[in-house]
N, C-alpha and C positions, 0 to 999 in steps of 0.2 A: 507313313502307311496311307494307301488310298482306299476310299470307301468301296471301289468297285471290286476289291478282291475279297470283301466281307460278305458271307452269305447267312441270311437269316434262317437257322434251322427250325426253330419253333416259336410259336406265339402262345402265350399262356395267360389266362384270366383267373384270378383267385377272387370270386365274388364275395366270400365270406373270409375275413381276416383270419389267418391261420388255419384255415380248412383246405380242403383239396382243390386242385386246379382244374380249370378246362381248357384244354387243347383246341385251339381255333386255327383254321387255315387262312382267315384275313380278320384284321381288326382295325377299328378306327382309333386314333389318338385323340383324346380329349384332355381337357384341363386336369382331370382327376385320373387319368391313366387309360389304359386300353379298355375299349368297350366293344360290343358287338356293332358291326356296321348298321344294324337295323334300329338300334336304339342306344343313345350315349348314356341313358340311365342304367344300363344293364353292364356295369363296368366294374373294375378291379376294386375290391376292398370297399365296397359299398355298404357291406353289412358287417357287423361285429358282434361278437358275443360278449356279454357284459355280467357282472354281478354288483347289484346295487348301482354305483354310478362309476364303476371302474372296468376298463377293458380286461377281458381274459384272452389268453393266447396259448400257444403250445408250450411255453415256459410254465405255465400253470397247469394245463391239461395236455399232455402229449397225445392223447387219444383223439385230439381234433383233427390230427392229420389223416385220421380214418373216415372222416366225414366227406363224402363226395358230392359235390353239386353238379347239377346239369341245368342248362336252360331249356325251358319248354315253352310252348306257345302261350301258355297262361301264367306261368311263374317259374320259380326257381325250385327244383325238386332235389331233395337231399336223400341219401341212402348212407347207411352205416351198419356195420355188423351187429346182427341180433335185434335191429330195429326196423318198423314198418317204415316205407318210404314217407318223407313229409314234403308237402308241396307249400311253398310260401307264395302267395298270389303277388302279382305286380301291382294290381289295383283291386280295392282301394288300398292306399297306404295307411299304417296305424295313425290314429289321432292323437295318442299319447306322446307328447314331446317332453323330452327330459335333457337336463343340463348334466354332461359327464364331468367328472373331475380328472380323469387320467385316461385319454387326453382330454384337454379342455375343449369340448365341442359339443354340440348337441346331436340327439338322435331320436328317431321315431320308434318307441319302444312297442313290440308285438303282444308279449304276454300270452295268456291262454295256452291252448294246445302246443304252440311253437315253444314257448319257454319251458313248458312240460317235457317236450321231446329232447331239447338240450340238456336239461337237468337230469333226465333219466340216463341218457347214453353217457354223459360225462360223470355220473354219480355224485352230483353235488347239487343240493336244492338251491332255489334262489337265482338260477341262471336265467337269461333271457337273450333276446337278439334285438339289435337296433339297426335302423336304415339312415343313411346320410341323404338327406333331402337337398335338392339344389338350392332351396331357398334359406338354407343355413349358411353361416359365416364358416368358410373353411379354416384350417390350420395353416398359417403362413410358413413355409419351409424354413426360411431364413431365421425364424423365431423358436423353432421346435427345441433346439439344443444350443442355445446361445454360447455355452462353454466351448462348443466345437464349431468354429466359424466355417461357413460354407459359401459356395459362390452362387447361391440362389438370388434370384432377382425379387423385387418387391411384390410382384404379382404372381410368383410361384407359389402355389398352394397344394394341399392334399385333403383328401376325405379322411379315411382312417388308416391309411398307410404311416408307416413310422417316420419317414423323412422325404421320401421322393414318389411322385406318381408313377415313375418308370423305373424298373430295375432290369438292367441289361448286363449279361455275363458271357464270356466266351469259352469254348471248349478247350482253347489253348491255355487259358488260366487255370481251369480245374485240373487239366493234365499235369501242369507245373506243380501245383500244390500237392497232388497225390504222390509226386516223387518224393516228398518230404513227410508224409504221413504213414504211420504204421498200419492204418486200416484206411483203404481208400474210400472216398465218399463220391457222390455224383453231383452234378451242378443243380439237381433239384433240391438238394440240402438248403440252398441259398434262396429257393423260391423266386426265381427270375421271372419276368415278364417276357423278356426277348432273349433268346439264346442265339448267338452267332458262332461261325468259325471262319477261319480265313484271315484272323488277326495276326499281323506279321510278327508278334512277340507276345509272351504271357503278359497279361494286364495292360496291353497296349490300348484296349477299349477305354480305359481310364483317360488316356490322353486325347481320344477322338472327341472333338467339339461338336460335330454334326454328323448325322447319319440321313441319308437319303433313301427312301424306299420306293 
């Protein structure tokens, strides 16, 4: 397979883990995933919903998929059915720093009206939002699930992603999968950052070691 045959169809940034995606025409690659070219701090899965000191995701609250973020000049704006829009300012960042247990990582906790907005929409008291600051120690990819060996290098790391800072999927792979499913799904079910087509065979992207854009 040659990379010249592969076409990038979409680029997606998920600012808040398990919430909606923002489609972008161009993106910058950073240590922690795709970001806006204007700022590496406005990147993929920089924010995360928590309860206490543990992350919350769509497995806990499927309604998180209905929370749609949008980058603005002053912050991250969120909309959701039945809710007034919420703006999360880029600056200043929250001063309250907490140690999370799952995943084991730090976060800047917002509290106040931001915590109340998530608790109201997700119908669960005690929810809040945290932000991953560059000053924090990231998760080392190779140590996240040691029972499942991976090919990550010592310096590979993530913020609040499950395993990798980038998630790439091909349309050929999802088409092949749908041939064996009673109810077809879309590639968005897998929440990829980079959607490509032109791969010479289903799942061929797994064998591709380098992509040049």
